[in-house]
N, C-alpha and C positions, 0 to 999 in steps of 0.2 A: 919088133920096133922098140926103140928106146923110149923111156919116159921123158916128159918135157923138162926143160931147164927150169930151175927155180926163178922166182922174181928177184931181180938184182938190186932193188931199191924199195924205198917206202911207197912211192907212187908208181903205178903202172897203168898203161892205157892212155886215153880212153879205149874201152873195148865196146864193140857193138854187140850187145847181149840180146838174145832172144827174149829174155825175161825182163831185163832192166833197161833196155834202150842203150843210150850212150852212157856207159858206166865207167867212172874213174876209180880204179882200185886203190885201196890203202892196205899195204902189207905191214903188219905190226910184228912180224916174226923175223928171226935171223935170216940173213941171205946166204949163209953157208950150208945150211941143212934144213930139211923139213922138221917141223916141231909140232907134234899133234898127239892128242890123246887117243886117237884111232889109228889103225893101220889098215885102212880099207883095201880090200883086194883089187878094187878098180881105180885106185888113186893115180892121177896123172903125174904125180911127183915121185912115184915109187914108194918103197917101204919106209916106215918110221923107225928105223933101227936105233936112232939117236934120241927118240922122243923121251921126254921126262917131265915130271911135274915138280921137280925139286926147285928150290929157291936159288940154287947155284948156277942155273942156266944163264949163259951170257950171250951177247950178240943182239939183244933187243934194241931197237932204236929208242932214243930218249923221247920223253914227251915233247920237249922243245924241238927236237929234230922233226918229229911227225908233224907238229903244227906248222913249223916253218915251211916244210915241203908241200903240205896241203895248201897253204896260203899262196905259195909261189905258183903252184900248178893252176889254181883257180884264177890267178891273175894273168896267165899266159894264154888262155883259150876261152872260148864260149862256155858258159855254164853247162856242166853235164846234167843228164837226167838224174843220175844217181852218184853219190859217193858211197862206195861199197867196201866195208871191212871184210877182207878175205885174205889171200896171199899164201904164204908157204906153210900152211898148216891151220891150226885152230886159233883164230884171232883173240879169243878171250883169255889165252894163256899169257898175254902181255901182263906183267905185274902191275901196270898202271892203266889197265884197260878202262875202268870206270872214269878215271880222270880224263883220258884221251877222248872218250865218247862225249863227255860234257863240253870239252874245249872245242872239238871239231863241230859240235852242234852250234856253238856260239859263232864260230867262223862261218858256217853255212848261213846262219840267220843274218849275218852282217853282209856277206859277199854275194850269196846266190840263194836267196830265200825260197825260190821255187824248186831247187834241187832237193831230192829226197835222200834220206840216209837209210842204208840197208846193211845187213850183215848176212854172210853165208857161214853159218856155224854148224858144228856137228852135234850140238845140244848137250854135250857131255858135262858142262858146268852150269847148266841153266837152273839147277836146283839151289845153287849158292846165292844167298840173298843179294850180295853186292853185284854179282854178275847179272842176275835177273833184273835188278833195278837199272843197271846201265843199258841192257838190251831194250828195256821198255822205253828208253828215250829215243829209240830209232823208229823211223816211219814204217819200215818193212823188216820185221824180225823173221828172217827166212832160216828155219831150223830143220836140220836133217832128221829124218826118221825112215830108215830103210827096213826096219825090222819091227815086228809086233810081239816078239818074244825074246827071251835071253839067248836062246840057242842060235837063232838067226843073227842076232846082233854079234854073237861071238864068231860066227862063221863068215859073215860079210864084212863087218866093221872092225873086228878084232881089237876091242878096246884094251887099254892098259889096265893093269890090276887097280882096283879101287873105283873104277867106273861101273856103276850099277844100273842095269836096265830100269829097275823100279824107280830110281831117283830121277832118271831122265824123263820118264813118263810123268811123274809127279810134277817136275819142273815145267814141262810143256803144258800140262793141264792148267797150271796157274798163270801162264803167259797170256796177257791180253793181245788182241790183234795178231794171233799166231798164224804164220804161214809155214806150212810143211813142205819141204823138198825131199823127194824120195828117188833114189837111184834104183831102177829096176834092171836086174841082170839075169842072165840065164847061163847055163853051163853046169859044171860039177857042183858049184854052189850057186843057189838061185833063190829069188823071191818072187818069181813071176807066176807061180801056180802052187797048188797044194796047200799044205798046212802053213807054210811060211807066208804065203799070200793072204790066206784067210785071217791069220792073227794080225797082219798089218791092217787089213780092213777093219777088224774089231777095234784096233787102237785108234784109227781115225774116228770111228763113231764115239769112242770114249773122250777123245781130245776135242772134237768139234772145232777144228781150226777155221779161220776165215776162208782159206782156200788151200789147195794142195797142188804142187807142181811135180809132175813125174817126168823123168827123162831116162836115158840109158847111156851106156859107155860108148862114146864116140872118139875118145882120145886114147893114147897108149895107156895100158893098165899096169899096175904093180905086179900082178900075178898073171901067168899064162892060164888059159882056159876060161877067162872072163869073156862072155859072149854078149854082143849087143842085141837088144830086143828090137825087132823091126818097127818102124814108125807106125805102120798100120795096126800092129799088135798093141803098141802103146796107146793109140787112140781108142782101141776097143777096151783096153783095161781102164782107161780114164772114164769112158762112158759107164762101164759096169760099176766102177768104184763110186761114181757120183750117184748112180741109182741106189746103190746099197747103203751108202753112208749119209746121203743128204747134203754132202759137202761139195762145193765147186772144185772139180779136178780137171786140170789142163795138162795135156801131153806136149812136151817140147822136144 
């Protein structure tokens, strides 16, 4: 089965999300290719062969374009439950991400104050002060953590060189109102049991997030062999994780 098409504009949706209700997506990434610091084996957009952290990347929407399109979308429909930064990769890679967050927040406050702001981030840049400060301005900082050790991070998320597990953990530990999202997969590479699962549980204890959202691969994946964890197993894992960590864990 082929991977999904990339988002073709800054605004997409609204999407009826199990976690976020009626969510209007904001894509800050290029529309021609996925741009991410991870190359997750389960990614619905395929592999990140063109991913880069260099300043020479082009194709990002301008700040003015983002704000104009967000304002237009909010004026054309009922207020969504969420405005969600996500899209064709890692949203914090936009060179003006902090400025965009601040301006979108002002738009939200003026046009739809009951709408919440969220991000779906892979957590790779959370230790950078300007990124952390920007993410803290959002109501729901939903940050990825699929792995509790560097080896599992390397096998499932396949980060770019320079992305360090220890820095991710340190950044998440310092994040207020932290929400963790974790993809649980099985197959040749897995985090559903054994040492990979145990270290993930230990990381949750250490991070003590407000809550944890676990889910599994239900869409086309970048790599063959990625297997979905059945819902009844996810529910059991959520109950066990909650008992062992003292954190609220919900299976989606």
